C-alpha positions as CSV (number, residue, x, y, z in Angstrom):
1,M,18.0,5.1,-12.0
2,R,14.6,5.5,-13.3
3,S,12.6,8.8,-12.4
4,S,9.1,10.2,-12.4
5,G,7.8,13.4,-13.4
6,A,7.3,16.8,-11.5
7,V,5.2,16.5,-8.3
8,P,3.2,19.4,-6.7
9,L,4.1,20.1,-3.2
10,S,1.2,19.2,-1.0
11,V,0.0,21.8,1.8
12,L,1.8,19.7,4.4
13,D,4.9,19.9,2.4
14,R,4.8,23.7,2.1
15,L,4.0,23.7,5.9
16,S,6.8,21.8,6.9
17,L,9.5,24.2,5.0
18,D,7.7,27.1,6.8
19,V,8.0,25.5,10.1
20,A,11.8,24.9,9.1
21,A,12.2,28.5,8.5
22,L,11.2,29.3,12.3
23,H,14.7,27.4,13.3
24,A,18.1,28.9,13.6
25,T,19.2,25.9,11.5
26,D,17.1,24.2,8.9
27,S,18.8,20.9,10.0
28,A,16.2,20.8,13.0
29,L,13.5,19.8,10.2
30,H,15.3,17.0,9.2
31,L,14.6,13.4,10.1
32,G,16.0,10.0,9.8
33,G,17.5,7.1,11.2
34,L,21.2,5.9,12.2
35,V,21.9,2.3,11.7
36,V,24.8,0.7,13.8
37,L,26.7,-2.0,12.6
38,D,29.9,-4.1,14.1
39,G,33.0,-4.7,12.3
40,E,35.1,-2.3,9.9
41,P,33.2,0.0,7.7
42,P,33.2,-0.3,4.1
43,S,35.2,2.1,1.8
44,R,33.3,5.0,0.1
45,A,33.6,3.3,-3.2
46,R,32.1,-0.1,-1.8
47,F,29.3,1.7,-0.4
48,L,28.5,4.0,-3.4
49,D,28.6,1.0,-5.7
50,H,25.7,-0.4,-3.0
51,L,23.8,2.8,-3.3
52,R,23.8,2.9,-7.0
53,R,22.2,-0.6,-7.3
54,R,19.6,0.3,-4.6
55,L,18.4,3.6,-5.9
56,D,16.5,1.8,-9.0
57,L,13.9,1.1,-6.4
58,L,13.6,4.4,-5.0
59,P,12.8,6.7,-8.1
60,E,11.4,9.6,-5.7
61,L,15.1,10.2,-4.3
62,A,15.9,11.9,-7.6
63,H,13.6,14.9,-7.1
64,R,14.5,18.1,-5.9
65,P,12.5,21.3,-5.0
66,A,11.8,23.6,-7.8
67,G,9.1,26.0,-9.4
68,S,7.8,29.0,-8.0
69,A,6.6,30.4,-4.7
70,R,2.9,30.1,-5.8
71,R,3.4,26.9,-7.7
72,P,6.3,24.9,-6.0
73,L,7.1,21.6,-7.1
74,W,9.4,18.2,-6.5
75,E,11.0,17.9,-10.0
76,P,13.6,15.3,-11.4
77,D,17.2,16.7,-10.7
78,P,18.9,16.4,-14.1
79,R,22.1,16.4,-12.2
80,F,21.3,13.7,-9.9
81,D,24.2,11.8,-8.8
82,P,24.4,9.4,-5.8
83,D,27.8,10.6,-5.2
84,R,26.6,14.0,-4.2
85,H,24.5,12.7,-1.5
86,L,26.9,10.3,0.4
87,Y,29.1,12.0,3.0
88,E,31.5,10.6,5.6
89,L,32.0,11.5,9.4
90,P,35.0,10.1,11.6
91,G,32.4,9.5,14.4
92,S,33.1,8.5,18.0
93,T,32.8,5.6,20.5
94,D,30.0,8.0,22.1
95,L,26.6,7.5,20.2
96,A,25.3,10.5,21.8
97,A,28.5,12.6,20.3
98,V,27.9,10.9,16.9
99,T,24.2,11.9,16.9
100,A,25.1,15.4,17.8
101,E,27.4,15.8,14.9
102,L,24.8,14.2,12.3
103,L,22.0,16.4,13.6
104,R,24.3,19.6,12.6
105,Q,24.6,18.3,9.0
106,P,23.3,20.5,6.5
107,L,21.1,19.2,3.3
108,P,22.0,21.4,0.4
109,R,18.7,23.0,-1.3
110,D,20.3,22.8,-4.9
111,R,19.7,19.1,-5.0
112,P,17.1,16.4,-3.5
113,L,16.6,16.8,0.3
114,W,18.2,13.6,1.4
115,G,21.7,12.4,2.5
116,L,23.6,9.2,3.4
117,W,26.5,9.6,6.2
118,L,29.0,6.9,6.3
119,V,30.2,7.1,10.0
120,H,33.6,5.5,10.7
121,R,33.1,5.0,14.3
122,A,29.5,4.8,16.0
123,G,29.6,3.0,19.5
124,G,31.7,0.0,19.1
125,G,31.2,-0.5,15.4
126,Y,30.4,2.0,12.5
127,G,27.2,3.6,11.5
128,L,25.1,4.4,8.2
129,C,23.0,7.1,8.9
130,Y,20.1,8.4,6.5
131,R,18.6,11.8,6.8
132,A,15.8,13.7,4.7
133,H,14.1,16.9,5.2
134,H,10.6,16.5,6.9
135,A,9.0,18.4,3.5
136,F,10.7,15.7,1.4
137,Q,9.5,12.6,3.6
138,D,7.7,11.8,6.5
139,G,8.9,9.0,9.0
140,A,7.1,6.3,7.6
141,A,8.7,7.3,4.2
142,A,12.1,7.4,5.5
143,V,11.8,4.0,7.3
144,A,10.6,2.6,4.0
145,T,13.8,4.1,2.3
146,L,16.2,2.7,5.0
147,E,14.5,-0.9,4.2
148,R,15.2,-0.6,0.5
149,L,18.8,0.9,1.1
150,L,19.9,-1.6,3.7
151,G,17.5,-4.5,3.4
152,S,16.9,-7.7,1.5
153,E,18.3,-7.5,-2.1
154,G,15.1,-8.8,-3.3
155,L,12.5,-6.5,-1.3
156,P,9.9,-5.6,-3.7
157,R,8.9,-1.8,-4.1
158,P,5.5,-1.1,-2.5
159,R,2.6,0.6,-3.8
160,A,1.8,2.6,-1.0
161,L,2.5,3.0,2.9
162,A,-1.1,3.3,4.0
163,F,-1.9,0.2,6.2
164,R,-5.8,0.5,5.6
165,T,-8.4,1.8,3.2
166,P,-9.8,5.3,4.1
167,R,-13.4,5.2,5.4
168,P,-16.1,7.8,5.4
169,V,-15.6,10.2,8.2
170,S,-17.8,10.4,11.2
171,W,-17.5,14.0,11.8
172,A,-19.5,14.1,15.0
173,A,-17.0,11.9,16.3
174,V,-13.8,13.5,15.6
175,L,-14.8,17.1,15.5
176,P,-13.9,17.4,19.3
177,E,-10.6,16.3,18.5
178,F,-9.9,19.7,16.4
179,R,-10.7,22.0,19.6
180,P,-7.5,24.0,20.4
181,P,-5.6,22.6,23.2
182,R,-5.1,24.5,26.8
183,R,-1.9,26.2,27.2
184,V,0.5,24.4,29.5
185,T,1.9,26.7,32.3
186,W,2.9,23.7,35.0
187,W,5.7,22.1,33.3
188,S,9.2,23.4,34.4
189,A,10.9,22.4,31.3
190,L,9.2,25.0,29.3
191,D,10.7,27.8,31.8
192,T,14.1,27.4,30.2
193,P,14.6,29.4,27.2
194,P,15.4,27.0,24.2
195,S,18.9,27.0,22.7
196,Q,17.7,25.3,19.6
197,A,20.7,23.1,19.9
198,Y,19.9,19.5,20.7
199,A,21.3,16.5,22.4
200,A,20.3,12.9,22.3
201,G,20.0,10.1,24.7
202,F,19.1,6.5,24.1
203,A,17.4,3.5,25.7
204,D,17.5,-0.3,24.5
205,V,15.2,-3.0,25.4
206,D,14.3,-6.5,24.4
207,T,10.7,-6.5,22.9
208,A,10.3,-10.0,24.9
209,R,10.3,-8.1,28.0
210,L,7.5,-5.4,26.7
211,H,5.3,-8.3,25.4
212,G,5.5,-9.9,28.7
213,L,4.4,-6.8,30.4
214,G,1.4,-6.4,28.1
215,R,0.3,-9.8,28.8
216,L,0.1,-8.8,32.2
217,T,-1.4,-5.3,31.8
218,G,-3.5,-5.8,28.7
219,A,-1.5,-2.8,27.1
220,T,0.3,-2.9,23.6
221,V,3.8,-1.9,23.0
222,P,3.1,1.8,21.9
223,Q,0.8,2.2,25.1
224,L,3.5,1.0,27.5
225,C,6.3,3.1,25.8
226,L,4.0,6.3,26.2
227,A,3.3,4.9,29.8
228,L,7.0,4.5,30.5
229,T,7.7,7.8,29.0
230,T,5.1,9.5,31.2
231,E,7.1,7.9,34.2
232,A,10.2,9.3,33.0
233,L,8.8,12.7,32.7
234,R,7.4,12.6,36.6
235,A,11.0,11.6,37.5
236,W,12.4,14.3,35.5
237,H,10.4,17.3,37.4
238,P,8.8,15.3,40.3
239,H,7.6,18.6,41.9
240,D,5.4,19.6,39.1
241,W,3.1,16.6,39.9
242,D,3.3,16.0,43.5
243,P,0.2,17.1,45.6
244,G,0.5,21.0,45.7
245,G,2.5,21.2,42.4
246,R,1.4,23.3,39.8
247,G,0.7,20.0,37.5
248,H,-0.9,17.9,39.9
249,G,-4.1,16.4,38.3
250,R,-3.1,17.8,35.2
251,E,-1.6,16.3,31.7
252,L,1.1,17.0,29.2
253,R,-0.3,17.1,25.6
254,T,1.9,15.2,23.2
255,N,1.6,14.9,19.3
256,L,1.7,11.5,18.1
257,G,2.1,11.1,14.3
258,I,-0.3,9.4,12.3
259,G,-0.3,8.4,8.4
260,I,-2.6,9.8,6.0
261,R,-0.9,9.0,3.0
262,D,-3.4,7.8,0.0
263,P,-3.2,4.0,-0.6
264,E,-3.0,5.0,-4.4
265,D,-0.4,7.6,-4.0
266,P,1.9,7.0,-7.1
267,H,4.9,8.6,-5.2
268,P,4.5,6.7,-2.0
269,L,8.2,8.0,-0.8
270,L,7.8,11.6,-1.5
271,G,6.4,14.3,0.6
272,N,5.1,14.7,4.1
273,R,1.9,12.8,4.5
274,V,1.7,12.5,8.4
275,A,-0.9,14.4,10.7
276,V,-1.0,14.4,14.4
277,A,-3.0,12.8,17.2
278,G,-3.2,14.4,20.3
279,V,-2.4,12.5,23.4
280,G,-2.3,13.8,26.9
281,L,0.3,12.0,29.0
282,P,-1.4,12.0,32.4
283,C,1.8,12.9,34.2
284,G,-0.3,14.7,37.2
285,E,-2.3,11.6,37.8
286,P,-1.2,10.2,41.1
287,D,-2.3,6.6,40.5
288,R,-0.1,4.5,38.3
289,A,-2.7,2.2,37.4
290,R,-4.9,4.7,36.1
291,R,-2.4,6.5,34.1
292,L,-1.8,3.4,31.9
293,D,-5.5,3.1,31.7
294,R,-5.9,6.4,30.3
295,L,-3.1,6.1,27.7
296,G,-4.9,2.8,26.7
297,R,-7.9,4.5,25.9
298,A,-5.9,7.6,24.0
299,L,-4.3,5.1,21.8
300,D,-7.3,3.2,20.7
301,P,-7.0,2.0,17.5
302,A,-10.5,2.8,16.4
303,R,-10.0,6.4,17.7
304,L,-6.8,6.7,15.8
305,A,-8.2,5.4,12.4
306,R,-11.1,7.9,12.6
307,L,-8.5,10.9,13.2
308,A,-6.5,9.6,10.1
309,D,-9.6,9.5,8.1
310,A,-10.8,13.0,9.1
311,H,-7.2,14.4,8.6
312,R,-6.8,13.1,5.1
313,V,-9.9,14.9,4.0
314,V,-8.9,18.0,5.7
315,F,-5.4,18.3,4.2
316,R,-6.6,17.2,0.9
317,K,-8.9,20.5,0.7
318,L,-7.1,22.8,3.1
319,P,-6.0,26.0,1.4
320,Y,-2.6,26.8,2.0
321,R,-3.2,30.4,3.4
322,I,-5.4,28.7,6.1
323,G,-2.8,26.3,6.8
324,R,-0.4,29.3,7.4
325,L,-2.7,31.0,9.6
326,T,-2.9,27.7,11.8
327,L,0.6,26.8,11.8
328,A,1.7,29.0,15.0
329,R,-0.9,27.4,17.1
330,S,0.0,23.7,15.9
331,V,3.8,24.4,16.7
332,D,3.3,26.5,20.0
333,A,5.1,24.5,22.7
334,R,2.8,26.0,25.5
335,S,0.0,24.4,23.7
336,T,1.8,21.0,22.8
337,P,5.1,20.9,24.6
338,L,6.7,17.5,23.1
339,S,6.1,15.1,20.2
340,V,6.5,11.2,20.1
341,A,6.8,8.7,17.2
342,D,6.3,4.8,16.9
343,L,8.1,3.4,14.1
344,R,8.5,-0.3,12.9
345,V,11.2,-1.5,10.5
346,R,9.8,-4.4,9.1
347,Q,12.7,-5.6,7.2
348,P,16.1,-6.8,9.0
349,L,18.5,-3.9,8.1
350,G,22.3,-4.8,7.5
351,F,25.2,-4.4,5.1
352,D,27.7,-6.9,3.4
353,G,26.0,-9.8,5.5
354,V,26.2,-8.0,9.0
355,P,22.9,-7.3,10.5
356,A,22.4,-4.2,12.3
357,S,22.9,-4.2,16.0
358,G,20.9,-1.1,16.5
359,V,18.6,1.3,14.8
360,Y,18.0,4.8,16.3
361,A,15.5,7.4,15.2
362,L,16.6,10.8,14.6
363,P,13.3,12.8,14.8
364,V,12.6,16.6,13.8
365,M,12.4,19.0,16.7
366,V,9.4,21.6,16.5
367,P,10.4,25.2,17.3
368,G,10.4,25.6,20.9
369,Q,9.6,21.8,22.0
370,P,12.0,20.7,24.4
371,L,11.6,16.9,23.8
372,F,10.6,14.5,21.1
373,V,10.5,10.8,22.0
374,A,10.9,8.5,19.3
375,W,11.0,4.5,19.6
376,V,12.0,1.8,16.6
377,V,11.4,-1.8,16.8
378,H,13.9,-3.5,14.9
379,R,14.0,-7.6,15.0
380,R,13.5,-8.2,18.6
381,R,14.8,-5.0,20.2
382,L,13.4,-1.6,20.6
383,H,15.3,1.2,20.5
384,V,14.3,4.7,22.1
385,T,15.6,8.1,21.1
386,F,15.0,10.9,23.5
387,L,15.9,14.2,21.8
388,T,16.2,17.2,23.9
389,D,17.0,20.8,23.7
390,S,20.5,21.0,25.3
391,A,19.8,24.0,27.6
392,L,17.5,21.6,29.6
393,A,19.1,20.4,33.0
394,G,18.8,16.7,33.9
395,A,17.6,15.7,30.5
396,D,20.5,13.0,30.3
397,R,18.8,11.1,33.0
398,L,15.7,10.5,30.8
399,P,17.1,6.9,29.2
400,E,17.7,6.0,33.0
401,A,14.2,6.9,34.2
402,W,12.5,5.2,31.3
403,L,14.3,1.7,31.9
404,A,13.9,2.3,35.6
405,A,9.9,2.6,35.0
406,L,10.0,-0.5,33.0
407,G,11.8,-2.5,35.7
408,E,9.1,-0.9,38.3
409,Y,6.1,-1.7,36.0
410,E,7.4,-5.4,35.8
411,R,7.6,-5.9,39.4
412,L,4.1,-4.2,40.1
413,A,2.4,-6.5,37.3
414,E,3.7,-9.7,38.7
415,G,2.2,-8.8,42.0
416,G,-1.2,-8.1,40.2
417,A,-1.3,-4.4,40.4
418,F,-2.9,-3.9,36.9
419,A,-5.4,-6.8,37.3
420,R,-8.4,-4.5,37.8
421,E,-7.6,-2.5,34.7
422,V,-7.2,-5.6,32.4
423,A,-10.6,-7.0,33.5
424,S,-12.2,-3.9,33.1
425,R,-11.2,-3.5,29.1
């Protein structure tokens, strides 16, 4: 396997390691994806042979943490061997149980911070799970790694993961976005002491339903996913948002990841290069159509592009000590109580000629935050993961509430309930 030279850790890489230190278990800051396939799992030897062939496309995966506390590095591991990164689990027919077991798996610090798990039973088939430390990779890099491990054999290696060329920053437009958020005191989920143990639930839907709903509402798929998440949160704690409730008329701030990787980055699959855009989920807004309209404005592509350009400049020049000082607020659940991620797998995944039947995100958990919602578009399906602190009562109903909200949106849209908002955009 080819390998490039040592690479200094960025400020974001170092801050991700700092966040990991706040957890009782380091595995909370791991991310990745579980790919579910039908049929019998391959032998370890068969899959290891496949892995060795694919790693020539992934030289970053040979890098391990090294250097000093003052000058940390990612450097090529002289003992790098794919066999040390391949693990096996018996699994279960219960996908939630499989995920719970995967979330507990460590990533040893004496080698590059990633691993692949061959899960012998995952639902009705078997699973292949890739996980990496969030300091080692961000979500986009992890998805690109999965595409090279389980995508088409002839898939070329990309130069970069940035989807647009950076532009000059209009600071007057973005500086208000950097104001500290207000503290949240009205969401019942924050009243439960966190256990720092996590449970996952899942929802699956054909993207054709979302595209059809988008034509009727004027909303994009990510906007609809956030709107349905808002509805699921309202159903989870309805008394918080009812008239007279503590959260009536208020919103919950969520962090949405936005990529800030330099298009000329020579190591596009190494390190954390994601910032966050604050998005207010209008749970306390009584009118459903207005909730959707507010989310459409929050996810305006021009706004997200401006924020990405600004964060790219800030993090390029941010001293580590200043980053440490701002870390506590950025992970404070009373300011930002949940996170979301929008991920696209752009190449069909599979193994040995069998296409994947499901691709599920395994997101990180920010200390104290009770919920992370991540959705993955793969082929013509959208797979949603609800990762919650296991101490929370009723969190297992979130997938059902999300799907019920989709059905209600479709019913209302067909009756023209969103026509006014579509016309006003």
